[in-house]
Structures are given as C-alpha cells and as structure tokens.
C-alpha positions, 0 to 999 in steps of 0.5 A: 522480659528482663533479658529483652529489656537489657538487650534493648537498653544496651543495644540501642545505647550502643547504636546511639554512641556509634552515631554520636562518635561517627558523623558519617553515620548521620549523613545518610538519609536512611540512617536518620530513620534508624536513629529515630527507631533507636531513640524510640526503642531506647526510651521504651527500654528506659520508661516502658519495659522496666515497670512491666518487668517489676510487675511480672516479678512482684505479681502485681502493679507495685507503683502508684497511679501516676506511674501507671498513667505515664507508662500507658501513655509512653508505650502507645507513643513509642509504639506509634513512633516505631511503626510510623518510622518503619512505614516512612522507611519503606516509602523511602526505599520505594522511591530510591529503588523503584522510582527515579534517582532525581525524584528520590533526591528531591523528596528525601534530602536531609532537610525534608527527612528531618522535617518528616521525623518531626512530623512523625513524632507529632503524629505519634502523640495523637495515639494516646492523646484522644484517650487521655483528652476524653478523661479516660485513665489507663489501668494495669492489665494483669495479662499484658503486664502493663498499663493499657486502655480500658475495655470500654474504649474498645467498643467506643471506637478508640480501639479501632482507631489505634488498630487502623491508623497506627497498626494496619495502615503502616503495615499495609504501606510497609508490605506494599512498598517492600513488595515492589522494592523486592521485585525491583531489586530482584530484576536489577540483580538478574540483569547484572548477573546476565551481563556478567555471564555474557561478559559485557562491560559493566554499566552504571545502573540506577542502584549501586552495590551499597544501595542494594545492601542498605535495602536488604538490611532495612528489609531484614529490619522490617521483617523482624518488626513484622514478625514481632508485631503481626501477633500483636495486631492479630490479638488486638483485632480479636480483642476489638471484635470481642470488645473485651479482654477474653483471651488467656493470660499466657496469650497476653504475656506473649503479646507483650513479649513480642511487642517489647522484643521488637525494641531490641532488633534494630541494634542487633541487625545493624551490628550483624549486617551493616559493616559501618555500624559493626566497625563502630560497635567494635571500636566502642566495645574495644575502648570500653574493654581497655578502659575497664582493664586500665581501671582494674590495674589502677585499682590493684596498684592503689590497693597495694599502695594502701597496704604498704602505706598505713592510713592510705585507704583511698582507691581511685578508679579513673579512666583516661 
C-alpha cells in the first residue's frame, strides 16, 4: 500500500506539472477529464491513503476522531469524483466517435466541459453529505484499514444509495458507451484497411488518427479503472446484501488495495501511451536530473572551499 501511495503521489504530481508547463495539453477537451482525474487521485494520495498506510503499519488507528471523519468524508468524495469523471469521459468519446462531429463540438466545447467538471464535483459532495447530515460518524474499519460508514447505514438505504448512484450507474454508462465506441472504431479501421488494400485514394473520415489514438488511450484508462473497481463493487454488493461486514479481513484489505491502486493508473498509462505527455514527462525528469546533478556539484565545491578556508562551513544548495 505504501508503494501505491508513492506511485500515485509522484505520478499524478508529474502529470500535473506536465499540464502546467505545456499549455497545449490543456487545450484538448478529453485532457480536461484526465486533469480532473489527476487532481482527485493526487488529493487521495495526499489526504486519504497515507492515513491507511500508517494504520496498516501500526496495526490500529493512530490518529484522533477528527482525522477519521476527514478521511472517511474525503475517500467517498474522491472516489465519487473519479467514477463520475470516467463516466463523463465515456459519454464524451461516444459523442465524438459514434455521433456527428457537429453535435460533438456543440456539446463538448471548452466552456461546457469546464461547467461539466464543476457540476461533477458538486454532485460528488452528495456521496458523503447525506451520511454526515444524518448525524452519523465514520468509524475505523479494521479490515478495510480506513474510516468508513457504519454497518447500520447498510440496512437503512445509504449503502444502496452509494452503490447505485456512484458505482453502478457510472459503470453502466462506461460499459455501454465504450461498447458502442469500440464497435464504431473497429468499423472505421476495417473500412480504412479495405480502402488501403484496394489502393483507393484516402478520403477524410469522421475520425482522424489522433482521435482514434486518444480513444484507445482513454479506453485503456477505463479498462484499468474497471479492473480495480469491479472487485470493490462486488464486495460492496455482498456487504449490502448481508447488511453487515462478514467477509474475511484479507478480502477487505485487498478491497482497499484495489481501490487505492486505481489512483496510480492514470499517469502511468498516459506516460506509456500518449506521446505528448511522455515527451513532457521526459523533459521534466531530465530537468530535475540536471538540477540534482548541479546541486551535487555545488555542494562538493562548497565543501572543498569550506575545508580550505577554516571557519567557512556554509554549504549552499541552489538550483538555477
């Protein structure tokens, strides 16, 4: 779990730095959803996962009740943001690939996309708010190793509300949209290959090579998230049916690891499959490497100077 936390924190921070340094990465509508995912995953690695890592190491909840309430609220909020963002991304790809370009450009310009992201975050707050507003408190679940809603809420409808609105519906949207997208892309590729084999002159299709590549990358992102979230949804459904936490601790620890692992997928997949992000990653890491080497050399120079000039023990580590 510690390695998941480190990869998630460093990876999403790197993705954020890439977007800040390269304005072109902020101009594409699909990238706005990727940025939203990166923000939610980074915040999870900052204020959600570390508390669970500490609890797993210590063997108990080492923090006060306020931190427990904060983590419980935060995990629900960030998970809701992630799943809803993936659902909106699937809808975006559906309109771009399956429907007409005119309709897509009308619905998914930069202004409407930003408004959608804001609405998405507002809706995500309604995942933990009903539980808190009803006067319930989060408690430390020794199996899941994080602060969760109590078992009583499962039988009072809150568990069903979470699973239906923030897990089941987004997953249904994702699977439905990407099934249609996959079929459309496959037909597009077959037609393109047929023209190529018949030596016909290429004609401008509805989808460019870049659009097809973006769709494939986002599809891989969704498959990765589904791989992580499907076990989570299955376990949640079992708990909802049982109206209690009756599974073994190992199952719940795996549940948490799967959920937290989803926060580290986005930057890794984009670093491997997206040429623009990969190039920006390389520039940032190369710059950081040069910075560290320069600092090391300056440290060595200052150390030598301090040895030759008695009384001068200052060591300056700067990077210009």
